[in-house]
Residue, then its C-alpha position, 0 to 999 in steps of 0.5 A: m539507500a534511497e527512501y521515498e514517501r507519500s501521504r494522503t488523507m482518506p475519508a474514513p477512520p483509521e481502522h476502516v482504512f487499515d482493514q481495507a488495505a489488509t484484506a486478503g485479495q485486495a492488495a493487488q488493487w492498491l499496492p505499488n505494482e510498478l515497483r515490482a517487489t519480488e520477495q514473498r510473492s503470492s498469487a492474487s486475482d485482480g479480476d482479470g486473471d492472476v497477478d503476483v503481489p508481495e505478501l503483506r505482513p499486517l501489524k494490526g496493533e500498529l495499523r501498519l502493513e509491510w512488504g518486501a525484503i531488502r536482502d533479496d531484491g533491494y526493495t521493501g515498503w510499508l503503509q502506515v495508517a494514523e488518525h487525522e482530524g474529523g474522523s479521517s485518516k492520514v495514510t503514509a506509503h513508504c518504499s526503500f531501495a538498495g543499490e541498483s533497484d532504485p527506480g528514481a524519485q519521479v518513478a517512486h513518487e508517482a507509483l506511491d501517489r497512484t498507490l494511495e489513490r487506488l487505496e482511497e478509491q477502495v475506501r470510498l467504495r466501501i463507505d458508499g457501499a455501507a451507506g447505500 
């Protein structure tokens, strides 16, 4: 089993970051679509039409989201939000791959980095919208 993980600090409290990530319809904008999970897909709109995104399983009490299923396509992932200094958050995205589904370290790390960048953009837009 191959495991890949990336973390990033975001400029908002953990509850705000988690709520943004877990908001229905927002997942298509930040999930690592490049890794193309197929388990429990649902349709969501990305503004340019419908795209398939894996169904998120939020664990609100743990500030954690999970998606995918190893048994079906060899891929699963999760996103964990934790408190960080100064009222910010540390967000960790993790993916696991079984067998031939492993895209390799470079592809997985780049996809996870883009995932965290996209989520941070959404969080910043929410903060700027609330402040303005």
